[in-house]
N, C-alpha and C positions, 0 to 999 in steps of 0.2 A: 098868390104866392107860388113860386116855381117849385117843382118837384125837387130840385137840388137844395133849395133852402129848407124844405120840409125834412129831407134826409139828414141834413146837417143838424137841425134842431133835434131830431130824434136821436141821433148819435150822441149829442151832448146830454140829453135827458137819460139815456141808457148808461152812459159813462158815470154820471152823478149817482144814479140809483145803484149801480154796480159798486161804486166806492163806498157808499153808505151801508150797503148790505155786507160787504167784505169787512168793513170796520166793526159792524155789529156782530158778525160771526166770531170774531176773536175777543169780544167784550167779556169782561169778567162780571159785570152786573152793577147793581146799586148797592150802596151802603148808606146808612142813616146815622146821624150823630146828634148828640145833645150834651150840653155841659154847663157847668156853673164855675165861676171863678172871680177874678178881680180885674178892674180897670186899674192899671198900675200907676201910670203917671201921664201927664201931658209934657212932652219933651221940651217944648218951647218955654214953658214955665212949669217949675216943679210944683204943680198944684193939681190935686184931684186923684184920690184913691177911692174906689167904690166897688160896687157889685157889678158883675157882668154875667149875662146868660147868652148861650149860643145854641142854635139849631141849624142843621144843614143836611145836605145830601150830596153824595159823590157818585158819579157814574164812571167806572173804570173802563177804558177802552182796551187795556191789556194790563199785564202785571207791572207796567212801569208808569203809565200816564193815565189820568182821568181828568174829569171836569167837575168842579165843585160849585155848588150854589149854597150860600149860607146867609143867615140873618143873626144880628147881634143886638142886644139891648144892654146899655150900661146905665147904672144909677150912680151919679156922682154929685153929692150934695143936692142942689135943686135942679140940676141938669138931668135930662133923659136923652141919651145919645142913641139913636136908632140907625143901624147900618145894615145894608143888604149888598151882596156882591157876588160876582161870578169870577172864579178863579181856575187856573190850571193847577193840577195837583200831580206831583212827581214822587213816586215811591222809590226811595234811594236804596233801601236794603237789598232788593233783587239785583241791583247793579254792583253792590259791594260784595254780597255773599250769595253765591248761586243756590245754596240750599234754603229751604224754608226755615225761618227762624221765629222764635216767639217774640223777639223784639223787632220793631220797624222804625223807620224814620221817613217822614214825608216832608217835602218842601212845597209850599204853595204861594202863588202870586197872581194878582188880578186887579180888577177895578170894581168900584161900587159907588153907592150913593149914601150920604150921611144926612140925617135930620137931627138937629140939636134943639130940643125944646127946653127953654129955661125961663127964669123970671124976667130977663131983659126983653125977651120977645113974646113970651106967654103964648106960643103958638104950638099946635100939634099938626099943622098942615105941611105938606111937602112944598118945596120950592119957595119957602118964605123963611124969615129969620136968618139964622146963620147955617143954612144948608150948604152942603158942598158935595163934590165928587172926590173919591179918594183912590189911592193906590194902596194895596195891601200885600204884605209878604210875611211869611212866617215858617216856622218849623213845628212839626208834630211828632214827637216820639210816641210810639205805641207799644203796648204789651198785649199779646194774644192770651186771653182768658180761656177761651174754648174755640170751637170751630166757627162760631157765629159772633162772638163778642171780643171787643178789644177795649182796653183802657187807654185813654189818650190824655196827653198834656199838650194843649195847643198854645204856642207862644207866637202872637201875631203883632206886627208893627203896622200902624195905619198912618199914612201921610195924606192929609186933606188939602185940597186945592180950592180956590175961590171962597175963602173965608177969612175975615179979618179979626177973628176972635182968638182966644188963647188955645183953642182946639185945633192947632195945626198938625201936630204929631202926637199920637198916643199909642200905648201898647195894652194888650190884654194877655192874661194867663188863664186858661180855661182847663179844668180837669173834667173829662167826660167819658162817655161810652159810645163806641161805634159799633153798629150791628148790621149784619147782612140778613135778609129774609129769604 
């Protein structure tokens, strides 16, 4: 390999490392969340109200933008709907109000995978039955309880692809706690 190519490769590596380090230097850090709520409905057929549980973590790059990884488990009749996804998380209150407020509002959207175990397929394996990938978007109003805890209400709409069941579109409402450590 020529010296010119080695120098170009090294420049690219240093540029990428520099970008990652600068993004990390402005980072706000990790938050963790857990909640309990309701699987509200399946929009394509008004069928299915049940229990919903959610856990996740968000890494905030700055006061406006973060990346969120979450997992959700819904119990709707005999169905067990398991979803995991990666989402972009936007904190809207710093854009609306420059001062720090006790109330917040987040908007999140992303993609994920869904596994639906039910009596028709009797499976708990991935990529079998009526599994799908989905698009997720939602709003999360928050209330600051103290420096490290927030009360959240996560309203999420899920649109599933590659499934021929009644589980095309559904929504969740989750009340939870978000914490920084």
